[in-house]
C-alpha positions as CSV (number, residue, x, y, z in Angstrom):
1,S,-13.6,-2.5,27.2
2,R,-17.1,-1.1,26.4
3,A,-20.3,-3.2,27.5
4,Y,-24.2,-3.3,26.7
5,F,-26.3,-5.7,29.0
6,E,-24.5,-9.2,28.0
7,D,-22.5,-7.9,25.2
8,Q,-18.9,-6.5,25.6
9,V,-16.2,-5.2,23.2
10,M,-12.6,-5.2,24.1
11,V,-10.2,-3.1,21.6
12,I,-6.5,-3.9,22.1
13,F,-3.6,-1.9,20.8
14,N,0.2,-2.4,19.8
15,K,1.4,0.9,18.9
16,G,4.7,0.3,19.3
17,N,7.4,-0.4,16.6
18,K,7.9,-4.5,18.1
19,P,5.5,-7.1,19.0
20,A,4.1,-6.7,22.4
21,S,2.6,-9.3,25.2
22,I,-0.3,-7.6,26.5
23,E,-2.0,-8.8,29.5
24,F,-4.9,-6.8,31.9
25,P,-7.9,-7.8,34.1
26,V,-11.1,-8.6,32.5
27,R,-14.4,-7.7,34.0
28,D,-15.9,-10.5,36.8
29,E,-19.4,-10.3,35.4
30,F,-19.1,-11.7,32.1
31,D,-18.7,-15.3,30.9
32,Y,-15.8,-15.3,28.4
33,S,-16.2,-19.2,27.0
34,K,-17.2,-17.9,23.7
35,A,-14.8,-14.8,23.4
36,K,-14.0,-14.8,19.8
37,A,-11.1,-12.8,18.0
38,H,-12.2,-10.4,15.2
39,F,-8.6,-10.7,13.4
40,G,-7.1,-13.7,14.4
41,H,-5.1,-13.0,16.9
42,A,-4.7,-15.8,19.7
43,F,-5.8,-14.9,23.0
44,S,-6.3,-16.4,26.3
45,I,-8.9,-15.4,29.4
46,K,-7.2,-17.5,32.6
47,D,-7.7,-16.2,36.2
48,G,-9.6,-12.9,35.1
49,M,-6.6,-11.7,33.1
50,L,-6.7,-11.6,29.2
51,T,-3.5,-12.2,27.3
52,I,-2.8,-11.4,23.6
53,T,0.2,-11.0,22.1
54,L,0.3,-8.6,18.8
55,P,2.6,-7.7,15.7
56,T,4.2,-3.9,15.6
57,N,0.9,-1.3,14.6
58,S,-1.6,-3.6,15.2
59,F,-5.0,-4.1,16.9
60,E,-7.8,-6.8,18.1
61,L,-11.1,-6.8,18.3
62,I,-12.4,-9.1,20.9
63,T,-16.3,-9.5,21.8
64,L,-18.7,-11.6,23.2
């Protein structure tokens, strides 16, 4: 995750050889209601945690 004022980008990787469900905490100071996944993977942000499932050897960019 990298942030610059009100903008943020999160890059999530699955470098494994099978699909993976990934969960990690997000920064408290941002409003995630308009978060956008640029490669179409579904994700959710609830109770300060981002959850996403990625296929083998893939990645996602989520921006605010």
